[in-house]
Residue, then its C-alpha position, 0 to 999 in steps of 0.5 A: m500500500k505504501k509503495t502504491l501511494l508513493s507511485f500515486l503521489f508521483i503521478i499527481l506531482s507530474n501533473t502539477l510540477f510543470a503547470q506553468s505557461t507554455a504559450p509560444s514565445d519567440s523570446l525563447i529563441l536565441s539570435g541566429e536560430k532561424h529554423f525555430k518559430n513559436a518556441r514553447q518550454l514544456t517543463f520547468g525544473g529537474d533534469n528532463a531529457e530524451a523527449y521523443w515524439s509519438f507516431d501521431s505527433k501529439k505526445l512526448v515520452y521522456q525521462l525525468t529526475n528532479h533530485k527531490d521526489i524522483k531520485c533517479d530517472q523515471i519515464f513520463v508521457g504528456d500530450i503536446p498542449s495547445d497555445t492556451e494549455t499547460f503541459k501535463s504529464k504522468m509517470v508510466s514507469t514503475g517508480k522503482g530503480r532507474t529507467t532510461c531511453s523511452y520510445f513510443l510503439p506504433g499505435d501510441s498506446l504502448v511505450l518501451y523503456a529500459s529499467t533496473h527495477a527488477d534488480a532493486d527498487t532503489c537507484p543504482p549507484v552512480p560513478d564517483r567522477a572525483v575518483i575516476k577524474k573523468y566524465v563517464w556514463p554508467v553502463y548498468n548490466s541490470f538494465e532490461i527493456y520493457t514495454a508498458d501501457l500509458n497507465g504504467n502497467i508493464r506489458k512485456q519484458l523484452t530482454a532478460n539477462n545480465y547485460y546492458d540492454a537499453e537505448a531502444t528506438v523503433s522503426p517508423k515501419g513498425d517492424r523492428m527496434i534497435f538497441t545497444s547491448n554489451r552482451s558480446g563484450d563490447l557496446e554494440l547495436y542490435t535489432m529485434n522484433l517488437d516482441g523481443s524475438e530475432v535478435k541480431q547484432i549489426t555492428n562489430t567494431l571496438g568502441y561504444d555504439g549507441g543512441a541509434f534511430f531509424s530514418p523516416d522510411g525505415k531504410k537507414i539508421v544513424w547513431r553515435a560511436s566512439r572509435p578508439t584506435a590508439i593503444e592508450d585509448v583502447t586500453e582506457y576504453k576497455s578498462l572503463l567498460a570492465l567497470g561498467l563505464v563509458a567516457p562519451s567525450k569523443m563521439t562520431v556520427f555514423v549512418a548505415d543501412a537498417d541491417g548494419s551494412n554500408v556503414q558511412q562516417v558522417t562527422d569528422l569533428p573533434g569532441a563529442n558529436w552525439a544524439p543524432n536523428f534524421t530530418p523529416d526528408g531523411k536527407q540530413i542529420i541533426f545532432s548535438s556537438n561541442y566541437e567548437h569549444p575545446k573546453g567541452f562546453p557548451f553543446n549546440l545543435y547542428l545539421i549535416n547532410i548524410d554524406g558529411t557535407g553542408l554542416e550548419r549550426i542550428s542553435y546558439s545557446n551558451t549552455f546545452d542543447a541536445f536530444a533533438m527530434f522532429s515530429p513525424d509530421g515534420k512540422r515541429i522539433a523537440f529538444c532539451s536545453n539548459r536555456n531559460n533555467e534561471g542559472t540552475r542546472d535544470t534541463n527542460i523540454f522545448v518544442a518549436d515550429w520548424v522553419k526550413 
């Protein structure tokens, strides 16, 4: 009963925490951001990240930590509000463990996400970066992939092993999903059917392969990857991975056919080039990068042709812009940003009309 009440309170919190004005405001658009119009801030506080559209372009699913009531990431779903409405969302994960990487399934009545809740109700430990002396991401072997309905009921567990299984997204064709796993001993990309069957490994190069998305026609994929080659870089990568960690400071964007063939490198830039996604016509990639900043910050959004030409800067924040995704109808863009956070470290969700 106590856990049920706690989950209920989380849902009530999610419906009230962000009840601030979300009316379109071009004051949220910074100088030089010519592709954005009628921008709206949907969330106001906490770490809101990886906000991805439903197939009908009417909802977003995302992960939230607010360090108060929600100690580590949980999954929320909310309808895109009209100009006179506020954004309201509800938690659709269990409220236990840590969750990540959510995505809608075709029909928009189910979502998938990765969670550690089967291993423990509590949040898994985070790496002590003061000891490691490096910015790292944890790779929890307790992450398994689940599907759930919009009332938070788990419908199916798709993976069941002692490996990292996460970062899953779904083809617009509705036939396959792609995810990252370390079951081979390295962090590679895999595809499988929506019911968890026919798992296939589609990358096989040393380094982290993750954050993959399908093109709008389902024929290609784009993802972020590290490709250590120098002896010291390979040694560091393998040492961190043995500890369940990965350092995302050097990332490159790649594209390939949906089965992993015909791999092509898209970016050839220093720093971290990551969180890529396709434009609605499938001809360009939008991604986040800090390549212009040797100190590693800020991150901004860029467009690039899939052949690596035509690089164009899209956002002009002095903090952090990432996780950009175009709505399936091609009319809007969602992204997560530190802008307009009153000097805090809060990351919030923004949507805007997309101007070509």
